[in-house]
C-alpha positions in Angstrom: 20.2 9.2 21.1 21.7 8.9 17.6 19.2 6.2 16.5 16.2 8.3 17.6 17.6 11.2 15.6 18.1 9.0 12.6 14.6 7.7 12.9 13.1 11.2 13.1 15.2 12.2 10.0 14.0 9.2 8.0 10.4 9.9 9.0 10.7 13.4 7.8 12.3 12.3 4.6 9.3 10.0 3.9 6.9 12.8 4.6 8.7 15.2 2.3 8.9 12.5 -0.4 5.1 12.0 -0.2 4.6 15.7 -0.9 7.1 15.5 -3.8 5.3 12.5 -5.2 1.9 14.3 -5.2 3.5 17.2 -6.9 5.0 14.9 -9.6 1.7 13.2 -10.2 0.1 16.6 -10.8 3.0 17.5 -13.2 2.6 14.2 -15.0 -1.2 14.6 -15.2 -1.0 18.1 -16.5 1.5 17.0 -19.2 -0.8 14.1 -20.1 -3.7 16.5 -20.5 -1.5 18.8 -22.7 -0.2 15.8 -24.7 3.3 16.9 -23.7 5.1 13.5 -23.9 8.5 14.9 -23.1 7.4 16.5 -19.8 5.3 13.5 -19.0 8.3 11.1 -19.4 10.5 13.4 -17.3 7.9 13.5 -14.5 7.6 9.7 -14.8 11.3 9.2 -14.4 11.4 11.5 -11.4 8.6 9.4 -9.9 10.5 6.2 -10.4 13.6 7.7 -8.8 11.6 9.0 -5.9 9.8 5.7 -5.3 13.2 3.9 -5.4 14.5 6.5 -2.8 11.5 5.9 -0.6 12.0 2.2 -0.6 15.6 2.7 0.4 14.6 5.1 3.2 11.9 2.7 4.4 14.5 -0.1 4.6 16.8 2.2 6.6 13.9 3.1 8.9 13.0 -0.5 9.5 16.7 -1.3 10.4 16.8 1.6 12.8 13.5 0.6 14.4 14.8 -3.0 14.8 18.0 -1.6 16.4 15.9 0.5 18.8 13.9 -2.6 20.0 17.1 -4.6 20.8 
């Protein structure tokens, strides 16, 4: 049903965010190696935003899983 579709959607968003996070770490690391503080700070801010979004998605996923159990 709709809850199963929502669960699948949130699962996919978490997988995608994991790939995005790895890419941002690489970007941050490269900027650190190049002493490019501006790029490093931008990558860091994107990581913070992404981690916040992941927490939000995890909470939604938890709520959907609880609803599916009841």
